[in-house]
C-alpha positions as CSV (number, residue, x, y, z in Angstrom):
1,M,24.4,-1.7,39.2
2,S,21.7,0.5,37.8
3,Q,21.2,3.7,39.8
4,I,17.6,3.9,38.7
5,S,15.3,0.9,39.0
6,Q,13.4,-0.6,36.1
7,I,9.6,0.1,36.1
8,D,7.4,-2.5,37.7
9,Y,4.6,-2.9,35.1
10,E,2.0,-4.1,37.6
11,T,2.3,-1.0,39.9
12,A,3.2,1.5,37.2
13,P,0.9,4.4,36.4
14,Q,-1.4,3.9,33.4
15,D,0.6,6.2,31.1
16,V,3.7,4.2,31.8
17,R,1.9,0.9,31.1
18,E,0.5,2.3,27.8
19,A,4.0,3.4,26.7
20,H,5.4,0.0,27.6
21,D,2.7,-1.8,25.7
22,E,3.2,0.5,22.7
23,E,7.0,-0.2,22.7
24,L,6.3,-3.9,22.7
25,R,3.8,-3.5,19.9
26,L,6.3,-1.5,17.8
27,R,9.5,-3.3,18.5
28,G,8.6,-6.6,20.0
29,R,11.1,-6.3,22.9
30,M,11.7,-4.4,26.0
31,T,15.4,-3.7,27.0
32,N,16.7,-2.9,30.4
33,M,17.3,0.7,29.2
34,K,13.8,1.1,28.1
35,R,12.4,-0.3,31.4
36,V,14.4,2.5,33.2
37,L,13.5,5.2,30.7
38,L,9.8,4.4,31.0
39,H,9.7,6.1,34.4
40,S,9.3,9.0,32.1
41,P,7.3,8.2,29.0
42,K,8.3,11.5,27.5
43,A,12.0,10.7,27.9
44,H,11.5,7.3,26.5
45,G,9.7,8.9,23.5
46,I,12.6,11.2,22.9
47,Y,15.2,8.4,22.9
48,A,12.8,6.3,20.7
49,E,13.2,8.9,18.0
50,W,16.4,7.0,17.2
51,F,14.1,4.6,15.3
52,T,12.4,7.4,13.4
53,L,15.7,8.7,12.1
54,Y,16.9,5.1,11.5
55,D,13.8,4.6,9.3
56,L,14.5,7.9,7.4
57,L,18.1,6.9,6.8
58,T,17.8,3.2,5.8
59,P,16.5,3.9,2.2
60,I,19.8,5.8,1.7
61,I,22.3,4.1,4.2
62,S,22.0,0.3,4.8
63,S,21.0,-1.0,8.2
64,R,24.5,-2.7,8.4
65,A,26.2,0.6,7.8
66,L,24.1,2.3,10.4
67,W,24.8,-0.4,12.9
68,I,28.5,0.0,12.3
69,F,28.2,3.8,12.6
70,S,26.3,3.3,15.9
71,M,28.8,0.8,17.2
72,A,31.7,3.3,16.4
73,I,29.9,6.0,18.4
74,S,29.1,3.6,21.3
75,S,32.7,2.3,21.3
76,V,34.3,5.8,21.6
77,A,31.7,6.6,24.3
78,N,32.8,3.5,26.2
79,S,29.3,2.1,26.3
80,R,29.9,-1.7,26.5
81,T,26.1,-2.4,26.5
82,A,25.5,-0.3,23.4
83,V,28.5,-1.8,21.6
84,T,27.2,-5.3,22.4
85,F,23.7,-4.5,21.1
86,F,25.2,-3.7,17.7
87,R,27.6,-6.7,17.8
88,R,24.5,-8.8,18.2
89,A,22.8,-7.1,15.2
90,L,25.8,-7.6,13.0
91,T,26.2,-11.2,14.0
92,G,22.5,-11.8,13.3
93,A,23.1,-10.4,9.8
94,G,25.9,-12.9,9.3
95,L,28.8,-10.6,9.9
96,D,31.7,-11.0,12.2
97,P,31.9,-7.8,14.2
98,D,35.6,-8.5,14.9
99,A,36.4,-8.8,11.2
100,L,34.4,-6.1,9.4
101,N,35.4,-4.9,6.0
102,L,35.3,-1.1,6.5
103,S,35.9,0.2,3.1
104,G,34.1,3.0,1.3
105,E,30.9,4.2,2.9
106,K,31.3,2.2,6.1
107,D,34.8,3.5,6.7
108,V,33.6,7.1,6.3
109,L,30.8,6.5,8.7
110,V,33.1,4.9,11.3
111,Q,35.4,7.9,11.1
112,F,32.5,10.3,11.3
113,G,31.0,8.5,14.3
114,Q,34.4,8.5,16.1
115,A,34.9,12.2,15.3
116,I,31.5,13.2,16.6
117,V,32.3,11.6,20.0
118,S,35.9,12.5,20.3
119,E,35.9,16.1,19.1
120,S,32.6,17.3,17.6
121,T,33.9,20.8,17.1
122,A,36.8,19.6,14.9
123,V,35.3,17.1,12.4
124,P,37.9,17.2,9.6
125,Q,36.9,19.0,6.5
126,A,38.0,16.1,4.4
127,L,35.6,13.9,6.2
128,W,32.8,16.4,5.7
129,D,33.7,16.5,2.0
130,A,33.5,12.7,1.8
131,L,30.1,12.8,3.4
132,K,28.8,15.6,1.2
133,A,29.9,13.6,-1.9
134,R,27.7,10.7,-0.8
135,Y,24.7,12.4,0.9
136,D,22.4,15.4,0.4
137,E,21.9,17.9,3.2
138,P,18.6,16.4,4.6
139,T,20.4,13.1,4.9
140,L,23.3,14.7,6.7
141,V,21.0,16.5,9.1
142,N,19.3,13.1,9.9
143,L,22.6,11.4,10.2
144,V,24.0,13.9,12.7
145,A,20.7,13.9,14.7
146,F,20.8,10.1,14.7
147,A,24.4,10.2,16.0
148,G,23.3,12.6,18.7
149,I,20.6,10.3,19.9
150,M,23.0,7.4,19.7
151,L,25.5,9.3,21.8
152,A,22.8,10.3,24.3
153,T,21.8,6.7,24.5
154,A,25.4,5.6,25.4
155,V,25.7,8.4,27.9
156,F,22.3,7.4,29.5
157,I,23.4,3.8,29.7
158,N,26.8,4.7,31.2
159,T,25.6,7.3,33.6
160,V,22.7,5.3,35.1
161,G,24.7,2.0,35.0
162,I,22.1,0.1,33.1
163,E,22.7,-3.6,33.4
164,M,23.4,-5.4,30.2
165,D,20.4,-7.4,28.9
166,G,21.1,-11.1,29.5
167,E,20.4,-11.9,25.8
168,L,23.4,-9.7,24.8
169,A,26.0,-11.5,27.0
170,P,27.0,-14.0,24.2
171,F,27.9,-11.1,22.0
172,A,30.0,-9.1,24.5
């Protein structure tokens, strides 16, 4: 059960309704997490920067690879809702999230995502070397920042007890 309620659009302050409407305009959907975050449009905006970094990264790293990276972070963070969100994305792209081919870039990203969550102060040098062989430093900065927002998202979902969106249930 969520420890913080979802906003009630009809009784919400104008700035909350505006942020809600803008989110729908930009992304076409409103998740349970966003309905809770919108109690603070500023907090919602900070978490929404995930999409800004995603857009900066997708010319270099495929959407699928970023979903797998995000799912690895969410899995180690024990965020069932976040994992299920990415399972749905992968399924929608025609992949079986239970039978992913994690070779090359995807394998490096999964290892990196897991290392960020499990021991961020001890990411193995060999892993850093593999990342540096693939990506320039601005991309690495964006990737680590993206991972940080993904981890913050998982922590927010877990801490507040955000209820899984009904549309995600078939992918759990």
